[in-house]
PyMOL Python script that loads the backbone (N, CA, C, O; Angstrom):
from pymol import cmd

cmd.read_pdbstr("""\
ATOM      1  N   UNK A   1     -46.602  43.082  59.141  1.00  0.00           N
ATOM      2  CA  UNK A   1     -45.932  43.220  59.818  1.00  0.00           C
ATOM      3  C   UNK A   1     -44.856  42.337  59.491  1.00  0.00           C
ATOM      4  O   UNK A   1     -45.308  41.582  58.631  1.00  0.00           O
ATOM      5  N   UNK A   2     -43.442  41.986  59.779  1.00  0.00           N
ATOM      6  CA  UNK A   2     -41.924  41.443  58.987  1.00  0.00           C
ATOM      7  C   UNK A   2     -42.239  40.998  60.466  1.00  0.00           C
ATOM      8  O   UNK A   2     -42.762  41.629  61.385  1.00  0.00           O
ATOM      9  N   UNK A   3     -41.522  39.090  60.372  1.00  0.00           N
ATOM     10  CA  UNK A   3     -41.177  38.750  61.664  1.00  0.00           C
ATOM     11  C   UNK A   3     -39.766  38.012  61.221  1.00  0.00           C
ATOM     12  O   UNK A   3     -39.210  37.548  60.225  1.00  0.00           O
ATOM     13  N   UNK A   4     -39.556  38.228  62.693  1.00  0.00           N
ATOM     14  CA  UNK A   4     -37.682  37.950  62.438  1.00  0.00           C
ATOM     15  C   UNK A   4     -37.670  36.394  62.782  1.00  0.00           C
ATOM     16  O   UNK A   4     -38.390  35.633  63.428  1.00  0.00           O
ATOM     17  N   UNK A   5     -36.373  36.282  61.951  1.00  0.00           N
ATOM     18  CA  UNK A   5     -36.025  33.659  62.661  1.00  0.00           C
ATOM     19  C   UNK A   5     -35.346  33.678  62.770  1.00  0.00           C
ATOM     20  O   UNK A   5     -34.568  32.862  62.275  1.00  0.00           O
ATOM     21  N   UNK A   6     -34.751  35.357  64.098  1.00  0.00           N
ATOM     22  CA  UNK A   6     -33.656  35.000  64.217  1.00  0.00           C
ATOM     23  C   UNK A   6     -32.998  34.796  65.960  1.00  0.00           C
ATOM     24  O   UNK A   6     -32.416  35.794  66.385  1.00  0.00           O
ATOM     25  N   UNK A   7     -33.058  33.920  66.650  1.00  0.00           N
ATOM     26  CA  UNK A   7     -33.449  33.227  67.832  1.00  0.00           C
ATOM     27  C   UNK A   7     -32.928  34.857  68.820  1.00  0.00           C
ATOM     28  O   UNK A   7     -32.022  35.563  68.378  1.00  0.00           O
ATOM     29  N   UNK A   8     -33.432  35.101  69.712  1.00  0.00           N
ATOM     30  CA  UNK A   8     -33.607  36.207  70.795  1.00  0.00           C
ATOM     31  C   UNK A   8     -32.106  35.353  71.619  1.00  0.00           C
ATOM     32  O   UNK A   8     -31.997  34.148  71.846  1.00  0.00           O
ATOM     33  N   UNK A   9     -31.212  36.333  71.893  1.00  0.00           N
ATOM     34  CA  UNK A   9     -30.263  35.830  73.046  1.00  0.00           C
ATOM     35  C   UNK A   9     -31.026  36.861  74.567  1.00  0.00           C
ATOM     36  O   UNK A   9     -31.817  37.802  74.627  1.00  0.00           O
ATOM     37  N   UNK A  10     -30.445  36.239  75.353  1.00  0.00           N
ATOM     38  CA  UNK A  10     -30.827  37.944  76.268  1.00  0.00           C
ATOM     39  C   UNK A  10     -29.134  38.163  76.437  1.00  0.00           C
ATOM     40  O   UNK A  10     -28.271  37.487  75.878  1.00  0.00           O
ATOM     41  N   UNK A  11     -28.934  39.239  77.314  1.00  0.00           N
ATOM     42  CA  UNK A  11     -28.316  40.134  77.490  1.00  0.00           C
ATOM     43  C   UNK A  11     -26.591  39.210  78.335  1.00  0.00           C
ATOM     44  O   UNK A  11     -25.436  39.632  78.271  1.00  0.00           O
ATOM     45  N   UNK A  12     -26.959  38.277  78.839  1.00  0.00           N
ATOM     46  CA  UNK A  12     -26.294  37.107  79.937  1.00  0.00           C
ATOM     47  C   UNK A  12     -25.350  35.707  79.333  1.00  0.00           C
ATOM     48  O   UNK A  12     -24.354  35.140  79.785  1.00  0.00           O
ATOM     49  N   UNK A  13     -26.081  35.510  78.265  1.00  0.00           N
ATOM     50  CA  UNK A  13     -25.968  34.368  77.165  1.00  0.00           C
ATOM     51  C   UNK A  13     -24.223  35.355  76.719  1.00  0.00           C
ATOM     52  O   UNK A  13     -23.929  36.544  76.602  1.00  0.00           O
ATOM     53  N   UNK A  14     -23.347  33.848  76.579  1.00  0.00           N
ATOM     54  CA  UNK A  14     -22.607  33.647  75.836  1.00  0.00           C
ATOM     55  C   UNK A  14     -22.541  33.191  74.621  1.00  0.00           C
ATOM     56  O   UNK A  14     -21.395  33.101  74.181  1.00  0.00           O
ATOM     57  N   UNK A  15     -23.185  32.948  74.096  1.00  0.00           N
ATOM     58  CA  UNK A  15     -23.029  32.060  73.185  1.00  0.00           C
ATOM     59  C   UNK A  15     -21.841  31.827  71.845  1.00  0.00           C
ATOM     60  O   UNK A  15     -21.135  30.870  71.524  1.00  0.00           O
ATOM     61  N   UNK A  16     -22.081  33.525  71.154  1.00  0.00           N
ATOM     62  CA  UNK A  16     -21.058  33.840  69.703  1.00  0.00           C
ATOM     63  C   UNK A  16     -19.995  34.579  70.725  1.00  0.00           C
ATOM     64  O   UNK A  16     -19.675  35.654  70.217  1.00  0.00           O
ATOM     65  N   UNK A  17     -19.193  34.323  72.274  1.00  0.00           N
ATOM     66  CA  UNK A  17     -17.659  34.573  72.012  1.00  0.00           C
ATOM     67  C   UNK A  17     -16.984  33.524  72.114  1.00  0.00           C
ATOM     68  O   UNK A  17     -17.055  32.390  72.587  1.00  0.00           O
ATOM     69  N   UNK A  18     -15.960  34.527  71.258  1.00  0.00           N
ATOM     70  CA  UNK A  18     -14.712  33.314  71.723  1.00  0.00           C
ATOM     71  C   UNK A  18     -14.332  32.735  73.194  1.00  0.00           C
ATOM     72  O   UNK A  18     -14.627  33.215  74.288  1.00  0.00           O
ATOM     73  N   UNK A  19     -13.803  31.899  72.980  1.00  0.00           N
ATOM     74  CA  UNK A  19     -13.306  31.870  74.672  1.00  0.00           C
ATOM     75  C   UNK A  19     -11.501  31.327  74.098  1.00  0.00           C
ATOM     76  O   UNK A  19     -11.085  30.397  73.407  1.00  0.00           O
ATOM     77  N   UNK A  20     -10.678  32.775  75.013  1.00  0.00           N
ATOM     78  CA  UNK A  20      -8.928  31.573  74.585  1.00  0.00           C
ATOM     79  C   UNK A  20      -8.754  30.564  75.194  1.00  0.00           C
ATOM     80  O   UNK A  20      -9.320  29.846  76.018  1.00  0.00           O
ATOM     81  N   UNK A  21      -7.888  30.634  74.655  1.00  0.00           N
ATOM     82  CA  UNK A  21      -7.432  28.492  74.868  1.00  0.00           C
ATOM     83  C   UNK A  21      -6.402  29.189  75.258  1.00  0.00           C
ATOM     84  O   UNK A  21      -6.067  30.371  75.176  1.00  0.00           O
ATOM     85  N   UNK A  22      -5.869  28.027  75.792  1.00  0.00           N
ATOM     86  CA  UNK A  22      -3.829  27.528  76.334  1.00  0.00           C
ATOM     87  C   UNK A  22      -2.985  27.699  74.813  1.00  0.00           C
ATOM     88  O   UNK A  22      -3.128  27.251  73.676  1.00  0.00           O
ATOM     89  N   UNK A  23      -2.231  28.425  75.367  1.00  0.00           N
ATOM     90  CA  UNK A  23      -0.996  29.343  74.615  1.00  0.00           C
ATOM     91  C   UNK A  23      -0.982  27.901  74.252  1.00  0.00           C
ATOM     92  O   UNK A  23      -1.484  27.043  74.979  1.00  0.00           O
ATOM     93  N   UNK A  24      -0.361  27.628  73.044  1.00  0.00           N
ATOM     94  CA  UNK A  24       0.085  26.169  72.397  1.00  0.00           C
ATOM     95  C   UNK A  24       1.685  26.379  72.244  1.00  0.00           C
ATOM     96  O   UNK A  24       1.803  27.598  72.117  1.00  0.00           O
ATOM     97  N   UNK A  25       2.598  25.965  72.207  1.00  0.00           N
ATOM     98  CA  UNK A  25       3.870  25.743  70.937  1.00  0.00           C
ATOM     99  C   UNK A  25       3.769  26.767  70.117  1.00  0.00           C
ATOM    100  O   UNK A  25       2.638  27.133  69.799  1.00  0.00           O
ATOM    101  N   UNK A  26       4.835  27.397  69.637  1.00  0.00           N
ATOM    102  CA  UNK A  26       5.586  28.727  68.188  1.00  0.00           C
ATOM    103  C   UNK A  26       6.469  28.531  67.884  1.00  0.00           C
ATOM    104  O   UNK A  26       7.183  28.834  68.840  1.00  0.00           O
ATOM    105  N   UNK A  27       7.202  28.106  66.948  1.00  0.00           N
ATOM    106  CA  UNK A  27       8.205  27.669  66.190  1.00  0.00           C
ATOM    107  C   UNK A  27       8.926  29.599  66.457  1.00  0.00           C
ATOM    108  O   UNK A  27      10.080  29.887  66.773  1.00  0.00           O
ATOM    109  N   UNK A  28       7.423  30.858  66.113  1.00  0.00           N
ATOM    110  CA  UNK A  28       8.003  32.477  66.170  1.00  0.00           C
ATOM    111  C   UNK A  28       8.743  32.583  67.810  1.00  0.00           C
ATOM    112  O   UNK A  28       9.792  33.179  68.050  1.00  0.00           O
ATOM    113  N   UNK A  29       7.837  31.794  68.882  1.00  0.00           N
ATOM    114  CA  UNK A  29       8.935  32.801  69.553  1.00  0.00           C
ATOM    115  C   UNK A  29      10.332  31.617  70.318  1.00  0.00           C
ATOM    116  O   UNK A  29      10.654  31.283  71.459  1.00  0.00           O
ATOM    117  N   UNK A  30      10.750  31.356  69.106  1.00  0.00           N
ATOM    118  CA  UNK A  30      12.045  30.823  68.726  1.00  0.00           C
ATOM    119  C   UNK A  30      13.338  31.514  69.342  1.00  0.00           C
ATOM    120  O   UNK A  30      13.430  31.229  70.536  1.00  0.00           O
ATOM    121  N   UNK A  31      13.900  31.965  69.095  1.00  0.00           N
ATOM    122  CA  UNK A  31      15.062  33.082  68.187  1.00  0.00           C
ATOM    123  C   UNK A  31      15.936  32.213  67.444  1.00  0.00           C
ATOM    124  O   UNK A  31      16.048  31.001  67.262  1.00  0.00           O
ATOM    125  N   UNK A  32      16.566  33.362  67.049  1.00  0.00           N
ATOM    126  CA  UNK A  32      17.004  31.640  65.588  1.00  0.00           C
ATOM    127  C   UNK A  32      18.577  30.973  65.722  1.00  0.00           C
ATOM    128  O   UNK A  32      19.304  30.307  64.985  1.00  0.00           O
ATOM    129  N   UNK A  33      18.651  31.440  66.837  1.00  0.00           N
ATOM    130  CA  UNK A  33      20.444  30.423  67.289  1.00  0.00           C
ATOM    131  C   UNK A  33      19.101  29.154  67.638  1.00  0.00           C
ATOM    132  O   UNK A  33      19.243  27.980  67.295  1.00  0.00           O
ATOM    133  N   UNK A  34      17.906  29.644  68.327  1.00  0.00           N
ATOM    134  CA  UNK A  34      17.569  27.344  69.018  1.00  0.00           C
ATOM    135  C   UNK A  34      16.756  27.029  67.340  1.00  0.00           C
ATOM    136  O   UNK A  34      16.509  25.849  67.091  1.00  0.00           O
ATOM    137  N   UNK A  35      16.417  27.989  66.380  1.00  0.00           N
ATOM    138  CA  UNK A  35      15.203  26.733  65.826  1.00  0.00           C
ATOM    139  C   UNK A  35      16.556  26.774  64.496  1.00  0.00           C
ATOM    140  O   UNK A  35      16.263  26.220  63.436  1.00  0.00           O
ATOM    141  N   UNK A  36      18.268  27.563  64.639  1.00  0.00           N
ATOM    142  CA  UNK A  36      18.547  26.496  63.544  1.00  0.00           C
ATOM    143  C   UNK A  36      19.097  25.486  64.026  1.00  0.00           C
ATOM    144  O   UNK A  36      19.559  24.596  63.312  1.00  0.00           O
ATOM    145  N   UNK A  37      19.130  25.469  65.271  1.00  0.00           N
ATOM    146  CA  UNK A  37      20.114  23.994  66.408  1.00  0.00           C
ATOM    147  C   UNK A  37      18.859  23.033  65.967  1.00  0.00           C
ATOM    148  O   UNK A  37      18.704  21.844  65.686  1.00  0.00           O
ATOM    149  N   UNK A  38      18.281  23.878  66.036  1.00  0.00           N
ATOM    150  CA  UNK A  38      16.699  22.309  66.070  1.00  0.00           C
ATOM    151  C   UNK A  38      16.620  21.867  64.177  1.00  0.00           C
ATOM    152  O   UNK A  38      16.991  20.737  63.858  1.00  0.00           O
ATOM    153  N   UNK A  39      16.450  22.202  63.800  1.00  0.00           N
ATOM    154  CA  UNK A  39      16.764  22.477  62.600  1.00  0.00           C
ATOM    155  C   UNK A  39      17.784  21.528  61.640  1.00  0.00           C
ATOM    156  O   UNK A  39      17.576  20.961  60.568  1.00  0.00           O
ATOM    157  N   UNK A  40      19.168  21.622  62.641  1.00  0.00           N
ATOM    158  CA  UNK A  40      20.373  21.296  61.815  1.00  0.00           C
ATOM    159  C   UNK A  40      19.651  18.708  63.491  1.00  0.00           C
ATOM    160  O   UNK A  40      19.753  17.505  63.252  1.00  0.00           O
ATOM    161  N   UNK A  41      19.189  19.439  64.566  1.00  0.00           N
ATOM    162  CA  UNK A  41      19.179  18.451  65.208  1.00  0.00           C
ATOM    163  C   UNK A  41      18.250  16.945  64.596  1.00  0.00           C
ATOM    164  O   UNK A  41      18.491  15.758  64.819  1.00  0.00           O
ATOM    165  N   UNK A  42      16.881  17.729  63.571  1.00  0.00           N
ATOM    166  CA  UNK A  42      15.625  17.269  63.100  1.00  0.00           C
ATOM    167  C   UNK A  42      16.532  16.505  61.773  1.00  0.00           C
ATOM    168  O   UNK A  42      16.420  15.320  61.457  1.00  0.00           O
ATOM    169  N   UNK A  43      17.415  17.495  61.131  1.00  0.00           N
ATOM    170  CA  UNK A  43      18.230  17.453  59.316  1.00  0.00           C
ATOM    171  C   UNK A  43      19.124  15.906  60.177  1.00  0.00           C
ATOM    172  O   UNK A  43      18.604  14.792  60.227  1.00  0.00           O
ATOM    173  N   UNK A  44      20.138  16.157  60.606  1.00  0.00           N
ATOM    174  CA  UNK A  44      20.716  14.833  61.678  1.00  0.00           C
ATOM    175  C   UNK A  44      20.085  13.336  62.142  1.00  0.00           C
ATOM    176  O   UNK A  44      20.573  12.227  62.359  1.00  0.00           O
ATOM    177  N   UNK A  45      18.340  14.087  62.182  1.00  0.00           N
ATOM    178  CA  UNK A  45      18.174  12.519  62.239  1.00  0.00           C
ATOM    179  C   UNK A  45      17.188  12.347  61.279  1.00  0.00           C
ATOM    180  O   UNK A  45      16.686  11.227  61.189  1.00  0.00           O
ATOM    181  N   UNK A  46      16.895  13.036  60.707  1.00  0.00           N
ATOM    182  CA  UNK A  46      16.561  12.597  58.840  1.00  0.00           C
ATOM    183  C   UNK A  46      17.543  11.309  58.763  1.00  0.00           C
ATOM    184  O   UNK A  46      17.212  10.144  58.979  1.00  0.00           O
ATOM    185  N   UNK A  47      18.586  11.698  58.474  1.00  0.00           N
ATOM    186  CA  UNK A  47      20.321  11.488  57.882  1.00  0.00           C
ATOM    187  C   UNK A  47      20.909  10.178  58.186  1.00  0.00           C
ATOM    188  O   UNK A  47      21.687   9.477  57.537  1.00  0.00           O
ATOM    189  N   UNK A  48      20.088   9.940  59.867  1.00  0.00           N
ATOM    190  CA  UNK A  48      20.280   8.452  60.858  1.00  0.00           C
ATOM    191  C   UNK A  48      19.328   8.001  59.478  1.00  0.00           C
ATOM    192  O   UNK A  48      19.674   7.378  58.474  1.00  0.00           O
ATOM    193  N   UNK A  49      18.223   8.479  59.789  1.00  0.00           N
ATOM    194  CA  UNK A  49      17.757   6.975  59.354  1.00  0.00           C
ATOM    195  C   UNK A  49      17.924   7.064  57.589  1.00  0.00           C
ATOM    196  O   UNK A  49      18.261   6.052  56.974  1.00  0.00           O
ATOM    197  N   UNK A  50      17.851   7.416  57.395  1.00  0.00           N
ATOM    198  CA  UNK A  50      18.689   7.035  55.144  1.00  0.00           C
ATOM    199  C   UNK A  50      19.692   5.950  55.699  1.00  0.00           C
ATOM    200  O   UNK A  50      19.763   4.751  55.430  1.00  0.00           O
ATOM    201  N   UNK A  51      20.463   6.748  56.576  1.00  0.00           N
ATOM    202  CA  UNK A  51      21.717   5.529  57.118  1.00  0.00           C
ATOM    203  C   UNK A  51      21.158   4.266  57.252  1.00  0.00           C
ATOM    204  O   UNK A  51      21.245   3.320  56.468  1.00  0.00           O
ATOM    205  N   UNK A  52      20.471   4.345  58.502  1.00  0.00           N
ATOM    206  CA  UNK A  52      19.885   2.980  59.200  1.00  0.00           C
ATOM    207  C   UNK A  52      18.874   1.748  58.170  1.00  0.00           C
ATOM    208  O   UNK A  52      18.917   0.525  58.033  1.00  0.00           O
ATOM    209  N   UNK A  53      18.099   2.748  57.655  1.00  0.00           N
ATOM    210  CA  UNK A  53      17.833   1.740  56.311  1.00  0.00           C
ATOM    211  C   UNK A  53      19.286   1.101  55.219  1.00  0.00           C
ATOM    212  O   UNK A  53      19.933   0.063  55.357  1.00  0.00           O
ATOM    213  N   UNK A  54      19.437   2.365  54.000  1.00  0.00           N
ATOM    214  CA  UNK A  54      20.640   1.894  54.594  1.00  0.00           C
ATOM    215  C   UNK A  54      22.017   1.183  54.442  1.00  0.00           C
ATOM    216  O   UNK A  54      22.819   1.509  53.567  1.00  0.00           O
ATOM    217  N   UNK A  55      22.191   0.415  55.141  1.00  0.00           N
ATOM    218  CA  UNK A  55      22.689  -0.247  56.349  1.00  0.00           C
ATOM    219  C   UNK A  55      22.189  -1.712  56.844  1.00  0.00           C
ATOM    220  O   UNK A  55      22.652  -2.208  57.870  1.00  0.00           O
TER     221      UNK A  55
END
""", "prot")
cmd.dss("prot")
cmd.show_as("cartoon", "prot")
cmd.util.cbc("prot")
cmd.orient("prot")
């Protein structure tokens, strides 16, 4: 008689169920204009750092 080595869980056990976390910030939820404005600010900030380092 074969013997299974898998653990047996009762029906109330949910140890193998995924739990949804809190929603996080996603760039995909932003509109095209918001993404464009954000990338422009990021690029402007990077250029500002470049000019501060060279000055």
